[in-house]
N, C-alpha and C positions, 0 to 999 in steps of 0.2 A: 132390225135386231136391237135388243135392249141396250147392248153395250154402246151403240152409237148414239143413244138417246141421253146419255149421262150429261149433265150440265157441266160446261167448262166455265167456271166462274171467272170474273174479271181479275181476281187476284191470284189465279192459278199459276201464272208465270212466276210470281214471287214465291208461291208455295213450293214449286218444284226446285227452285234455286236454294231454298232453305233446307232441302234434303242433302245432307253432307256427301253421301256417296255419289249422288248425281252431280253435285257441284264439283267434286274432285274429277269426275269423268269429263265435265265440261272444260275444266282447266287443262286436263290432259289433251282434250280435243283441240283446244286453242293452240297449244304448242305444236302438236303433230300436224294439224291442218295447215298451220302457218308454214311449217317446214315443207310439207308436201306440195303446197301450192306455189311457194317461192321456187322450189325445185322444178316443178312442171313448167311454170312460165319462163323461168330462166333457160331451161332446155329448149323451149320453142324459140326464144329469141336467139340463142346461140346457134341453133341449126339454121334458122332463116338467114341470119347474118353471114353464116359460112357459105350458104348455097344460093340465097335469093330465089328459092324455089318453093312453091306451095306443095309440090309433090314430096319434097324432102321433109317438110313439116308433117305431111301425112305419115311418113315413116316413123317419126317420133311418137305420134299419136298411136300408131299401130303397136309400137313397143309398149305402150300402156295397156292396150286392149287385148292383144293376142294372149298374154298370160291369163286373162279372165276366161277366155275360151277353153284353155287347156287345164287350168287348175282350180277355178273357183268352185265348181261343183264338188270336187274332192275336198277342197278346203272347208266348204259348208258342212259336209258329212262329218269330218273330223272335229270341227268346232262344236257341233252338237254334243260330242262325246268328251271333249276336253274342257278344262276350266277356262272360260272366256276371258277372265281377268288375266290369267297367265299368258294366254295367246296374245292379247293386246300388248302386254309388257314385253314379251320376247320379240315380237315383230318390230316394235319400235327400236329396241336395241339393235336388231339385225339391220334395219334400215339406216341407223346412224353409222354403222360400220361400212355399209355398202356405198355411202357417199364419199368415203375417204379417197378412193381411187380417182375422183375428180380433181384431186390436188396434183396429179401428174401433169407436168407441162406439155404443151402442144398436143392436147387430146385430139384424136381424129374422130370423125363422125361415126365410124364403125364401133369404136369403143363406147361412145356415148349411147348408141343404140343398145349395146349389150348390157351396160350398167343399168340403163333405164328398164330393160326387160327384167333383170334380176330383182330390182326394187319392186317392180309390178308383181312379180311372182310372190314375193313375201306379203305384199299387200292383199293378195287374194285370201289369206287367212285372217287378216285384220278386219276387212270389211264386214263379213258375216258376224264376227264376234262383236264388233262395234254396234252394228245395227240391231242385233238381237238381245243385247244386254240391258237395254233401256227398261223393258218391262220388269226386270228383276230389281231395279233400283227405285221405282216410283209406284204408287198405287195405280190401279187400272183406270180410275176416273181422271187421272192426271196425265195419261199417256199422250193425248193429243197436244196438251200444253207442253209436255216434255219434248215432243217432236218439234213443236214450234220453236222452243228455246234452242233445241239441238240444231235446227236448221239456221236460226239466226246466228248461232255460234260458228257453224261451218262456213256460212257465206260471209260472215264478218271476217273470218280468217282468210277466206278467198280474197275479200276486199283488201285486207292488209297485205297478204302475201303477194298479190298481183301488183299492188301499188309499190311495194318495196323491192320487187325483183329487179326492175330496170335500174333504179338508183343504186342498189347494192352492187350490181355488176359494174356500174360506172365508178362508184366511189371506193369500194374495197376490193374490186376485181373478183374473178371467178373463184380463185383458190380460197380466199378468206370468206367468200359467200358460202361455200360448201362446208367450211369448218363451222360457221355459225349454224347452218342447217343441221349438222350432226349434233351440235349441242342442244338444239331445240328438240330433237327426237329423244335424246337422253332425258331432258327435263320432262317430256311427256310420259316417258316410262316411269319416272319417279312418282308422278301424280297417280298413275294407275296402281303402282305398288301400295299407295296409301289408302286405296278404296277398300272398304269393308262391306261385303254383300250383306244386306239385311237378313237377320235370322229367319229361317224358313224358306229362303229363296236361294240358299247356297247350292242345293242340288240342281236347281234350274240353271244357275250360272255356270255350273260345270257338270252338266248332266251326263252320267255314264262314263266319267273319265276313266274308271277302272276297267271298262269294257272295250276300250279303244282297240285292243289287239284283235278282237274277234269280230270286227265289223263286217257285215255282209253288205257290200256296196250295192249290189244289184237289188237286194231285198229292200234296202232303205230308199233307193231311188224309185222303185216301183210304188212304194208307199207314198212317196212325195208326189209323184205324177198322178196317182189315183186321187190324192187329196185335192190337188189343184184342179183336176178335171171336175170334181164334184162341187167345188167351191167357186161359184161364179165371180164373186167379188175379188177373190185372190187372182183369178185368171185375168180379170179386167185390169187390176192394179199392175200385174206383170206386164201386160201389153203397153199400158200408158208409160210406165217407167222406162221400159226398154226403148221405145220410140223416142221419148224425150231425151234420154241420155245420148242416143245416137246422134240426135240433132245438135246437142251441146258439143260433141266431139267434132262434128262437121264445122261448127262455128269456130272452134279452136284452130282448125286448119285454115279457115278463111280469114281469121282476124288480122294477122300481119299483112296479108295482101290487100285487105280492105283499107287499112290505114295508108299503105304506101302507094296504092294505085288509084283509089277513089278519093280519100280525104287528103292524100299527099302530105302526110305528117310523119314524123319519126315513129318507128314501130315501138320504141321504148315508151311512148305515150299511150299504148294500147290499154294499159291498166287504168289510166286516168279517164280516158274517153269512153271506154266500153265496159270494162270489168267492174270498176268501182261503182258506177251508177247502177249497174245490174245487181250488184250485191246489196246496195242500199234498197233497191226495189224489192228484192227478196225479203229483206228484213221487215219492210213495211207490210208486205203480204203476210209474213209469218205472224206479225202482231195482230193483224185483222183476223187471221184464222184461229187465233187463240181467244177470240171474243165469244160470248154466249150466243149471239145471234146466228153465227155460222152453223150451229148444230142442226138447224132446220133444213139445210140444203143437202142434197145428195152429193156424196163425194165425187161420183161420176160426173155430175153436172159442173162441179167446180173445176174439175180437170178439163172438161170440154171448153169451158170459158177461157181457161189458160191457153189452150191451143189456139182458139179463135183470135184472141187478143194478140198473142205473140206473132201469129201468122200475118196479121195486118201490119204489124210494126216491121217485120222482116221485109215486106214488100216496099215499105217506105224508106228503109235504110239507105239504099243507093241514091235516093233523090233528095238528100238533105239540102243541097244547094237550091233546088227548085222550091222546096218548102220555105227556105229562108228568104227567097226572093218573092214569095207570094204576097199579094197586096194586103192580106190580113196581118201578116207578120210585119210588113213595112209600116202598116198603120199603127201597130203596137209600138214599133221602134220610134215613131214620131212623137210618142208621148213619154218615152223613156230618156233619161240622161244619156249622153254619148258613151259613158263608161259602161252602160248596161245594154248596149245594142245587141240584139239577138242575131247570131250568125249561124253558119252551117254546123259548127262544132257544138253549139248550144242545142241545136235541134237533135243532133245525133246522141248527145248525152241524155237528153230527155227520153228519146226512143229506147236507149239502152236500159234506163231505169224502168220503163214500162215493161220491157222484156223480162227483167228480173222479177218484177211484181207478178206478171202472168205465170212465170215458171214456178213461183211459190204455190200457186193454185194447182199446179200439176204434181209437184213432188210431195208436198206435205200430206195431203189427204190420202194419196196412194200408199206412201210409206206407213201411215197410221193404219190403213186397212190391213196391210200385211202383218203388222204387229198384233193387232187385235184379233184377227181371224186365225192365228196360228198359236200353237202351244210352245212352251219353252224347249221341248225336245226336238222341235222341227224348224225353229227359226233360222238356225245356222244354215241348214240345207236350203231353205227358202231363199235367203239372201245370197247364198253361194250360187244357186241356179240362176237367180236374177242377174248376178254379175256375169255369169257365163253367157247368158242370152244377150246381154248388152254388148259384150265383146264380139259375139258371133254376128249379131245384126248390124253392128257398127262397122265391121270390117270393110264391106263393099262400099257403103256411103262415104267412109273416110277416104278410101282410095280414089273413088270417083270425084269427090269434092276437090281434092288437090289437082287431079288431072284435068277436070273440066274447067276449073278456075284458071289454070295455065292456058287452056285452049280457047275457052269462050269468054273469059273474064269473070272476076269475082262477083260483080253485080248481078249478072245473069243467074249464077248459082244461088245467091242469097234470095233473089226474087222467087226462084223455083221452090226453094225450101219453104218460103212463106205461103205460097199457094198450096203446097202439100199439107202444111199445118192447118190451114183453114179447112181443107177437105176432111182432115182427121177430126178436127173439133166438131164439125157438123155431124160426122159419122158417130162419134162417141155420144153426142147429145141425142141423136135420133134413135139409134139402135141400142137396145138393152143387151 
């Protein structure tokens, strides 16, 4: 398709950042993603420290994902009719207020689950608005670069959020941490308020807002499913993104247990050992995907490569000690000063960075496919349905990941996920 053949110039990343509405959106994303990821990681740590159970962590992940099953399709339908800028503004304000009950002393785990659920429900309207507004802010030939910048911003915020979550809980405690998160959501809303949609694209950004009362949900969903069935690239992108996000949720469940039982380090270091390197790897991958040479590769093959590479690394993760003791690593250590000696943690950090790098090849091309292959009046429904599928498909793996990790061990589950990803990568590469 000709749209995929447009050249992405080397300076395109700087070009998209020079577009004021897109820059304001990125600043808004920085604050909202920072708040959202500090919140998520803090909740995972809080729940694991309260229970010391992988199954309990599965519960907090399900509090994120069940609302996607129940509400994201509805959210996508309405977002297509509402003003997307207004949706993003209002949801950030709502999320800021929903964090305030975390100031209550002696929170029990049930209330944590309920509040997390409510925040996730509001987010089901934010995600399709956020994902579908990018094409209204930048020219079509810059969409791939915009998505690369967008991904770097998101995963940079994940990096910062997950790194800061543990220290914030230790230094300023839970109550002050959630006050700060509420302020960040308000700041994000302010940047959204300042965005001006380029002339000629305002209708796309808020398509059919005046018709929202008379929506025929059944009719619009039939139209959506018919489109996906006829558009092979969109169906393939749906499949890839759904599977990839389910695996990310499983890793979120397994992360604290991996650190405490395999690496035997404090779970507060999860962000430094796994999340931060992965975010850096994603940033590197995003930069590469923004280069002109990438346009000659099929998006499907890039995603297959991402699955294969990450699968291999997952299999290696539980064997960091053995890799560190391998004669090749020891030979390298003999040539290094003692302060630079490679150990198990260094190996794991490197593997985490490779995982992030490989996941950028899964996410960015597939998200770009969805944006280029759909029109403005359908993107909200597309991303709403995607979020619902992610929630539905993730439900069982998330439950099984926690339970099987408690029963069989975290390492066994991680290796099994790695084998699955290699099989998926081969399947995506071989079969059209």
